[in-house]
C-alpha positions as CSV (number, residue, x, y, z in Angstrom):
1,M,105.0,89.7,87.9
2,L,107.6,91.1,87.0
3,L,107.9,94.0,89.3
4,A,107.6,91.0,92.5
5,T,109.9,89.2,90.8
6,L,112.5,92.0,91.1
7,G,111.3,93.2,94.1
8,G,111.9,89.9,96.1
9,F,116.0,90.0,94.0
10,I,116.6,93.3,96.2
11,V,115.3,92.0,99.0
12,I,117.3,89.8,99.1
13,V,120.8,91.4,98.4
14,W,119.5,94.4,100.7
15,F,118.6,92.1,103.8
16,Y,122.0,90.2,102.6
17,L,123.9,93.5,102.8
18,T,122.7,95.1,105.1
19,A,123.3,92.1,108.1
20,K,126.8,91.5,106.9
21,E,127.2,95.4,107.7
22,K,126.1,94.6,111.3
23,G,127.5,91.8,111.9
24,E,125.0,89.5,112.0
25,S,124.0,86.2,110.1
26,P,123.0,87.1,106.3
27,I,121.2,84.2,106.1
28,Q,119.2,84.6,108.8
29,W,117.9,88.3,107.9
30,V,117.4,86.8,104.0
31,I,115.4,84.1,105.0
32,I,113.0,86.9,107.2
33,G,112.9,89.0,105.2
34,V,112.2,86.7,102.1
35,I,109.5,84.9,104.0
36,G,108.1,88.8,104.7
37,Y,108.3,89.9,101.1
38,W,106.2,86.7,99.9
39,L,103.6,86.3,102.9
40,T,102.6,89.8,102.0
41,W,102.6,89.2,98.1
42,W,100.2,86.3,97.9
43,L,98.4,87.4,101.2
44,I,97.7,91.2,98.7
45,K,97.5,88.9,95.5
46,L,95.3,86.9,97.0
47,T,92.9,89.2,99.0
48,L,92.5,92.5,97.2
49,V,93.8,91.6,93.9
50,N,91.0,89.0,93.2
51,A,88.9,90.9,94.9
52,V,88.9,94.0,92.6
53,A,90.7,92.6,89.2
54,G,87.4,92.3,87.6
55,L,86.5,95.4,87.8
56,F,89.3,96.4,85.7
57,A,88.9,94.1,83.2
58,K,87.9,95.8,80.6
59,S,91.2,98.8,81.0
60,F,94.4,97.0,80.5
61,A,96.4,99.9,82.1
62,G,94.0,99.2,85.1
63,A,94.5,95.6,85.5
64,F,97.7,96.3,84.8
65,L,98.3,98.5,88.2
66,I,96.3,96.7,90.2
67,R,98.2,93.8,89.6
68,Q,101.5,95.5,90.6
69,V,99.8,96.2,94.0
70,P,100.7,93.1,95.8
71,A,104.6,94.1,95.0
72,L,104.2,97.1,96.4
73,C,102.7,96.2,99.6
74,A,105.1,93.6,99.9
75,I,108.4,95.9,99.3
76,T,106.5,98.3,102.2
77,A,106.3,95.5,104.6
78,A,109.7,94.6,103.8
79,Y,110.8,97.7,104.5
80,L,109.2,97.4,108.0
81,I,111.0,94.2,108.9
82,R,114.3,95.6,108.2
83,K,112.9,98.4,110.2
84,K,112.2,96.2,113.2
85,L,115.8,94.2,113.0
86,L,117.6,96.9,112.6
87,A,115.5,98.1,116.3
88,D,115.8,95.2,117.7
89,L,119.8,94.9,117.0
90,A,120.4,98.5,118.8
91,K,118.2,97.7,122.0
92,K,120.1,94.4,121.7
93,S,124.2,96.0,121.5
94,Q,122.6,98.9,124.0
């Protein structure tokens, strides 16, 4: 859960700074980024991790690693959301 929390904080700062740099509404970008991040995190945790967690129950390292997968997927989703927001912004400014 530490990686997930740290990732959520990083997404907030990352989206805020990007929006401010581009002259957009930082609060709107932060809300979009955080919703995308946590929605992805919860979906992966409730589907994938819960389904395969039992396979790694006896291995501490395996259980630890499988529990980090939602955070990594959520960070990837945040990256793609930010990329889409920047593309829309570039399209709007043309």
